[in-house]
N, C-alpha and C positions, 0 to 999 in steps of 0.2 A: 430284373424285370424283363419278361419276354416280349419281343415285338413281332408283329405279323410279318412274315416274309413277303415283301412286296417288291417285285422286280419291274424292270422296264417293260417286259412283255405283258405284265398285268395291266400297266398303264395304257399300253398300246391296245390291248384287248378291250378295255373299257371305252377308249376313244372311238374305236372302230364300231363297236356295238351302238354307242350313242349316235354316231353319224348315220348308221344304218337305220335306226329307229326314227331319227329326224326326217330322213328322206322318205321313208315309208309313210310317216304322218303327213308330210307335205304333199305326197302323191295322192293320198286318200282323203285329205281334208275336204269337207263339204259333201261327201258322198255317204250313202247309207252303209257302205262297207266299213267305214271307220268305226261304227258301233260294234260290229262283229269283232274287229281287231281289239278294241278296248275291252270287250267282254272276255275274250280269250286271254288277253294279258292279265286281267284281274284274276281269272281262275288260275293262271300259271303262278302268280305270286302267292295265292292262297295255298296252292299245291306244294310249292317249295317250303312254305312255313309249316305245313302239316308233316312234310318229310323230316324237317329239322326237329320237330317236336315228337317224332316217332308215332304219329297218329295214323296207324297203318290202314284202318278201314276207310277213313275219310280221304286219305292220300290215294288209296286205290280207286275210289269213286271218281275223284277229280282227275286221276290219270286217264280213266276211260273217257271222261268228258273232253279232255284235251285231244285225245286221239280222234274224236269226232269233230273237234274244232279244226283240225288240220284238213279233214275232208271238206268241211264247209269253206275253208279258205281256197282250196283248189277249185271248188265249184264257182265261187264268187269271182275269183281272179283267173279263170281259165284263159281268157283272151290275153291278159298281161303276161301270164306264165308262158304261153305259147310264143308270144312275141319275144320275150326274154331269151328263151331257148333257141329260137330261130336266129336271134342276134348273135348269141354265143357261137352257133354253128357256122355262121357266115362271116363273122368279123375277121378282118385281117389284122392279126396281132403284131405284125411286123412293124407297124407304125403306131406310135403312141397317139397321134392325132386321129387316125382312123378309128381306134377303139373308143376314144373319148367322144367322137362325133356320134357313134352308135349309141352311147350311153345317154344321149340327150333326150331319149324317150322318157327318162325319169322326170324331166321338166315339162315336156309337152309331147303328146302323141301325134300332133298334126302339124307342128311347127310352121314350115313355110309353104304348105300345100294350098291353103285357101287363097283364092283370088279376091282380095279385099276390094280392089278397084271395081270389079264387076258388081259386087254386093252394094257398094256405096252408090254407084251409078244407078242401079235399080231403085235404091231408096230415094235418090234425087228425083227420078222420073215419077215414082209413086207420090212423092211429096207435091209435085206440081199439080196433080189431079186430086189431091187430098184423099188418096186411097190408103186406108189403114193397113199396116203390115207389122208383123213381129217375126224377126229372124234371129234364131239362136245359133251361135257358132260354138261347136264343141271344142274344148281344149284338152286339158289333161283328164278331167273327170268324165268317165263314160256315161252317156245319156241314154243307154238302152232302156232303162226303166221308164223314160219319157217317150221314147220312140214307139213303144208298145201301145201307147194310149191313142196314137193317131194312125194315119194311113201311110204305110211304108212306100218309099220310092227309091229309085237308084238313078237319079238324073244329074248329069254334070251341070255345075252351076254356070248359068249365063243370065244375062239381063232379061231375055224374053221369057225364060222359064219362071223366074222370080216374079215378074210383072203379071204373067198369066195366072200364077197361083193366087195372087192377092187381088186380081180383078174382081170387082164387086159382085158380078153375076157368076163367078166361078164357084163350084161346089167345094173347092178346097180352101177358100179364103178365110174361113173361120179358124181360130186357134193359131198356133205358132208353127213355123217351119224350122226344122233342124238341119244344119249343114255340118257335114263331117268329111274331112279329106277332100274338100272342094266338090262334094256331091250332096245334093238334096236327098236326105235319107228318110225324111218323114214330113208330112203336112197334117194339118188339123190336129196338132198335138195339144193335149191338155197340160198346162203348166201349173205348178203349185202357186197359189195366191199368197202374197206376203200379207202378214197381219200387223205389219209395222204401223203403229198409230201416228207416226210423224210424217207419213206420206200425205202431201196436201190433197184435199178433197177434190180438187179440180182434175186429178188424174184418175182415169177409169180402170177397168179390170185389165185392159191390155198392159198398162204400165205396172200395175200391181203384180201381174203374172211375170213380167220381165224382171222385176225386182226380186220376186220370189225365187225364180230359178237361179238368179245370180247370187242369192244369199246361200242357197243350199249346194251349189256347185261353182266351179270356176269358169263356167260358160260366160260368154259376152253376148249382149243383145243389141240389135239394131231395131229401132221402133219408129214407125211413121204414124203420126197422129191423124186420125180420121177427121177430127174437128178443125185442126189448125194447119195440118200438113207439116208440122215441125218434126225434124228428125232427132230422136233421142238416142244417146249411146249409154248403155247401162252395164255396169261392171261392179262386182263385189257388193251388190246390194244397194248401189247408189248411182246417181246420174254423173256421168263424166262431162264436164263443161268444155266447150270449145268455142273459138272465135270465128273460125272459117272452115269451109269444107276441106281445105288443104290440111289444116291442123287436125281435123277429124280423121282424115285419111291416114295421116302419120300415126295417130294414136291407135287406130284400128290395126294397121299393119304391124306396129310394134307389139301390141298385145297378142296378136295371133302368132307372132314369131317367138314369143317367150316360151 
């Protein structure tokens, strides 16, 4: 009885491919791009099956589709590809720690950049006057598809900027504000509304919008209620509970650093 020749290198190959696919999925989870990747992966599996069955015509058609899929991936992930190539070109490979530190962009693109204390202080000040606010902090998932729905900005985050944006007579107070790399990149942003039927009816559109964007991406949201002045922290499609502002500050800083 013949056995398949299965060496250590084959096992290592499978483990490395599985790890690569896992981190790609983790990076893209919650974004529209994941649908493109899943579609291309499905076509690739069918293509391999048609090759194994010697179905030349269908195999050829799927091969052309895959070549177009590669171009689609380059277009969708042009910023990530550029960042990766720049990292490779500038990384000091002489130290293991230096290289691994550079690779942390796979977990979070903005890690320690955002000044969470400034954001929280602005929310506290807005809470005192019951001024409604919705701040979205970008993490791993790129939010350019939402930025395009609002007014683009390029302002360094500070309390005065955030408070003036959400001032009731300000033309910018409607909608959400997106923060990326400690910069306000867009205001008056239209967010996807969650259709979760389990959200209590006392929560309005602002809460549903915050939950909606946190369901579809890994962004985190700071929300100030216009009715009660209560500060809500929303992540992964749900409310993050906290007992004090100090605890909230630690939660916010930890999540941004991940």
